[in-house]
C-alpha positions in Angstrom: 143.7 144.5 57.6 144.7 143.8 53.9 147.8 145.0 52.1 145.9 147.4 50.4 144.7 148.6 53.7 148.2 148.8 55.1 149.6 150.7 52.0 146.2 153.2 52.2 147.3 153.9 55.8 151.0 154.4 55.0 150.3 156.9 52.4 147.9 158.9 54.5 150.3 158.7 57.1 153.1 160.2 55.0 150.7 162.7 53.8 149.7 163.9 57.2 153.3 163.7 58.6 154.7 165.7 55.5 153.3 168.9 57.2 154.8 169.6 60.6 151.9 171.1 61.9 150.0 167.9 61.8 151.6 166.7 65.0 151.1 170.1 66.3 147.2 170.1 65.7 147.1 166.6 67.2 148.8 167.5 70.3 147.0 170.6 70.4 143.7 169.1 70.2 144.6 166.4 72.6 145.9 168.7 75.3 142.6 170.9 75.1 140.4 167.7 75.6 140.7 167.0 79.4 142.5 168.3 82.3 143.8 164.8 82.9 145.6 164.8 79.6 147.4 168.0 80.3 148.4 166.8 83.8 149.8 163.6 82.3 151.7 165.6 79.6 152.9 168.3 82.0 156.7 167.5 82.0 156.7 166.1 78.2 159.8 166.6 75.9 157.7 167.5 72.9 160.2 166.9 70.4 161.0 163.2 71.7 157.2 162.6 72.1 156.4 163.5 68.5 159.4 161.4 67.2 158.2 158.5 69.4 154.3 158.9 68.1 155.7 158.6 64.3 157.8 155.6 65.2 154.9 154.0 66.8 152.6 154.5 63.8 155.1 152.7 61.8 155.6 149.8 64.5 152.0 149.3 64.2 151.9 149.0 60.5 154.7 146.4 61.1 152.8 144.5 63.6 149.7 144.5 61.5 151.8 142.4 58.9 153.6 140.3 61.3 151.8 140.3 64.7 152.5 142.4 68.0 153.8 139.5 70.1 157.4 139.8 69.0 157.2 143.7 68.6 159.8 144.9 71.3 158.9 148.7 70.3 155.0 148.2 71.1 155.7 146.1 74.4 157.9 148.9 75.6 155.4 151.6 74.8 152.5 149.5 76.2 154.7 149.0 79.5 155.6 152.7 79.7 152.0 153.8 79.4 150.7 151.2 81.7 150.2 150.8 85.5 154.0 150.6 86.1 154.7 153.7 84.2 152.8 156.7 83.5 149.6 155.0 84.3 147.5 156.3 81.6 143.7 155.7 82.2 141.9 153.5 79.8 139.4 156.3 79.0 142.3 158.7 77.8 142.8 156.2 74.5 139.5 157.1 73.4 140.1 160.7 73.5 143.6 160.4 72.1 141.8 158.5 69.2 139.0 161.1 68.4 141.9 163.8 68.4 144.1 161.8 66.0 141.4 161.1 63.5 140.4 164.8 63.9 143.8 166.0 62.8 144.2 163.1 60.0 140.8 164.7 58.5 142.3 168.1 58.5 145.9 167.3 57.3 145.3 164.5 54.8 144.2 166.2 51.6 142.9 162.9 50.2 141.1 162.0 53.1 138.1 159.7 52.5 135.8 158.1 55.1 137.4 154.9 54.0 141.0 156.1 55.1 139.3 157.3 58.3 137.9 153.7 58.8 141.5 152.4 58.2 142.9 154.7 60.5 140.5 153.9 63.3 140.9 150.2 62.8 144.9 150.7 62.8 144.8 152.5 66.0 141.9 150.6 67.7 144.3 147.4 67.3 147.0 149.3 68.9 144.9 150.7 71.9 143.8 147.1 72.4 147.2 146.0 72.6 148.3 148.7 74.8 145.1 147.7 77.2 145.9 144.0 77.3 149.5 144.9 78.2 148.5 147.4 80.8 150.2 145.4 83.8 153.4 144.3 82.2 156.5 145.4 83.7 158.7 148.2 82.1 161.8 146.4 80.4 165.2 147.7 81.1 167.0 149.5 78.5 170.4 149.3 76.9 171.3 152.9 77.5 
């Protein structure tokens, strides 16, 4: 991605997350999309989940500039969602992306097809990383 693409993504992300209903809408769409999703999120702390998602969006921007291999946050997220953690099936990532893109279209007042393409590329890069790291062990925490 170019620096301009990253800037466009960042501005769109800021417009979306400026409205607290953006994440509510995204998760409503996602939960409504599949019984598998509802099952995986049955015991979710939603406040924490939303904070982690926004943090992950920012970490994906950093990873686009500097690479994912050194990004501890993304490694941990991938491991937590992988086979040794929540064991999220790979097909749910496509559903997740479709729901996210729909929410972006609804909440970014400046949405264009170009912005949608940038979100798609950014998220597909993150999803590909998650899938590649699916069998990583969950790293210990400092807590």
